[in-house]
N, C-alpha and C positions, 0 to 999 in steps of 0.2 A: 077659911081657905087662904093660903099664902098668896100675896100679890106677885105675879110672875112678870110684871113689867120691868124692863131693864132699868138699872140705876146708873146714873152718869156722874162723873166727877164734876163736869162743867156743861152747862147749856148756855149757848150764846144766841142772841136774837138780833137780826138786823138786815142790812142791805148788801148783798154781794154785787160786784160790778166787774165786768171784763175790762182789763187794762191794756192800753197801748202805750208803751214807754219808749221815748225817743233815745236811741243809743248813738245816733249820728244824725246830722242834718237831714230831715225828710225821711229818716229810717226809724221804724218803730218795731219793737218786739212785743208780741202779744203775751199777756200774762193774766193774772187774776188780782182783784182788789176788793175794796169794801172793808171798812174798818173792823167790824165784828167778824166778817168772814176771814180776814187775815188773822185775827185773833184765834179763831177756831183751829186753823191749820197750825199756827205756832204752838198752841197748847197741845194739840195732838202729837206734834213732832217731839214734844218734851215728855211724852209718855202718858198724858192724861186721856181719860175716856170721855170723849166730847160728842155732844149732839148740837145740831144747828137748826134754828127755826127761821124760816123766811118764805117768801113767794118768789118763784122764778117765772119768766116768760116761757111760753111753749115755743121755743126757738133754739137755734143751734148753740147760742151762748149759754142758755139755761142747761142744755144737755152736757155742755162742756163742764159746767160746775158740778153736776151730779157725778160725772166721771172723776173729776179732781177729788171730790170728797170721798168717793169710794176708794180711790188710791191712798188717800191719807188716813183712812179709818175714821172719818167723821160721820156719825150717824145722821141720816137724812129722813128719818121717819116723820119728822115734823116739817118737812119742806113740802110746800104745795105748788102746783103748776097753775098759772093763770093764763088761760087761752086768749085773753083779750088785752094783754099788755106785754111789753118787751122786758128783757133783762137789761139793766143799766150798763152803760159804757163810759169810760173816761180816758183821757189822753194826758200823758205826763211829758212836759218839755223841760229842758235844762239850760241854764247859763251860769255865768260865774257867781251870780247872787244866790243860786239855789235851784229848786224845782218848782214847777207851776202845773196847775191842774185845769183841765177843761172837761166839762161833764155833759153827757147826754142821758139824763136820768128822769126828766119830767114825765110823769105818768108811768113810771116803771112798775113792774109787778110788785116789787118790795114796797113801793110807796102806797100800794093799795092794800097793805095789811090792815086787818081789823081785829079787834079783840076776840071775835067769835072763831077765828082760825086757830087760836092757841090750843095746844094739847096740855090741859091742866095736869094730867097725870104725869107727863114727862117732866114738867116744871117742878112738881111736888117731890119727885124722886131724884132731883139733882142735889148736889152738895153746894154748887156755886151757880149763880145766874149772872151772866155778863151782858150789860147793855151800854148804849152810848147815846150821846147828844145828837149825833147825826141821824139816828133812827127817829129821834123826837122831832127833828127839823124837816124831814123830807115830806111830811104831810101831817094833817091833823089826825087822820085815822091811824097812821103809824105811831104817832105820839101816844094816842090812846092805847094802842097795843102794848107799848113799852110799860105804861102805867099799870095796865091789867096784869102783865106778866110779873111785874114787881110785886103787886098785891098778892097774887097767887103764891109766889115763891116765899115772900115774907111770912105769910100765914102758915106755911109748912116748915118754917125754920131754916130756909135756904139762905146762904150767905150771898149778898148782892155786891157785885163789883161794878163800878160805873166810871167810864171815861167820858168827859164832856165833849171832847173832840170838836171844839167850837169852830164852826164854819159860817162866817158872817155873810157869805154869798147865799146861804140857805135861809137865813132868818135874821131879823133886826136884833141888835144887841139887847135891847130892853126885854124883848120876848124871850130871847135865849137865856138871859140872866135870871128871869123869873122862873122859867122851867127848870133850869139847872140848879138853882138854889133850893127849890122844892125837892128835887131828886137827891141832892147831897144828903139831906136828912134821912132819906129812906135807904141809903146805901150803907154797907159796912166798910167798904174800901173805896176811896175816892182817888182817881188816877189822872189828874190834869197834867198838862205840860206847864212849864213856867209861864210862857207867853200867854197861854189861855187864861191861867189863873190871874195874871196881872191885868188882863183886859177885863175879866169879869169883876175883879175886886176893886180895881182902881189903885191898887197898891203896887209898890216897886220892889221892896226888899223881901227876902225870904221869910223872916219872922212875921211880918205884917200879912203876907199872903197866907201863911199857915194859920194865923189868928183869924183871918176872914173865913177860911174853910171851917175852922172849929166853931166860929160864931154861927154858922149856918148848919150846924149839926153833924159835921164830919166826925166819924169815930176813928178812922185810920186814913192817913193821907200819904200817897207816894207822889212827890212832885218831880216830874221828869224834866231834866235840864240838858238833854242831849250830850254834847261833848263835855259838859261840866258835871255829868253824873246825875244823881238823884238825891232828894231829901226825903227822909222818912219820919213821920210823926204818928203817934198813937195817943188816944185819950189818957190822961194821967201823966204824960211826959211834959216837962217844963219847956224843953227845947227839941227841935227837930234834929235828926242825925244825918250827916252827909255820907253818901256812898260814892266813892270815886268812880269815874267812867273807866271803861276798858278801852285802851287806845288801839285804833286801827287806822287804815288809810281809806276813808269812805269814798264811794263813787256815786251813790244814790241813797238818799235817806227815806225814800218812799216806803211807808208802812213800818218804819222802825218803831214808832210808838205802839203800834198794834202788836208787833212782835214782842216788845217789852211786856205789854199787858198779858199776852198769852203765856209767855214764859213764867211771869210772876205768879199768875193764878194757878198754873200747873204745879208750880213748886209749893204754893200754899196748900193745894189739894193733896200733895205728897207728904205734907207734915212740916214743911219749913216754917220758921217764924218769918215775920214781915221783913226784917232786916236781911236775913240770909236769902230770902226769895228775891229781894231787890238786887243784891249782889249778883245773883245768877242771871236775872233779867237784864242787867246792864251788859253782861257779856253777850248774851243771845242777841240783843238789839244791835250792839256794835257790829257783830259779825254780819248781821243782815244788811248793813249798809255797804258791804264790800262787793255787792253785785247789783244788777239792775232788776227792778221790779219789787212789788210788795210781798210776793209769796216765794218765788223761785230761790232767792238767797237765804231764806229763813233756815237757820241750822237745826239739826235734830239734837237730841239730848247728848248723844255720843260726841258730836263735834264740840258742843259747848263745854262738856266736861274735859275734853282733851285740852282746850284752850285754858281752862282754869288750872289744870294740873301743870301745864307748861309754864304758866305765869308764876305759880308757886315755886317751881324749880329754878327759876331765873335768879 
């Protein structure tokens, strides 16, 4: 009898958070955040068929997320409601040095994820599973849930993409390094930022950072460098290749790395090679920095393609 369960290009797992982003002194705009939740919306806006796995509080913020995902076409069949916990919240403030985060996430519904809540069938029928270090850091049970999801997906031949999203306010460096190093070897595509990789590796220059990734089992690496673009490396290549950044006038970089990840994995699912997917993701992430918030300014596929064509015609 044929399996009638839906098949997804991408399944993401993690922690959604309601965002309050400072747009002027003491003025905040409500939006949405959480690294893998941002990723899921970004990937869906690039045309990928996406499902999200998490737990939400039985509260107004949780219902707002369900409405958002319905509007974005993100499947929520693996979202569970926790009547005994809240949906996480964070605040973003800005100054001339950049943006800063303050979180109200302790005891959140997502932090109470456990392996037994996972939908194994959904994971087994995905082409890509995306996870992050933040989900591993928010609680021991959430970390166990990430490990279980990876194990289920790998056994089914699903491609694993992994962003360490290092947050030292959530866990000490040595614990983070140990967990992240173990996960690198289980992932097919490793997606660190340069500053994260430098902190984890203790190395400064790009070749040494890439070598550290390879030493710990990385198969493919996209090293995100913000306004300096990205570096792409795959097993068998002697040197990493640089992909130039797409130039914009940024106002808020919140969630830009998550947008990059979502756009990149969506393009991989569409058949692009890693270098072309990185070029596309650079454009999408750059556009996302031209507005406030992690989700609202994320471009859809049409907008990204228009910018790419305009650049080629210049």
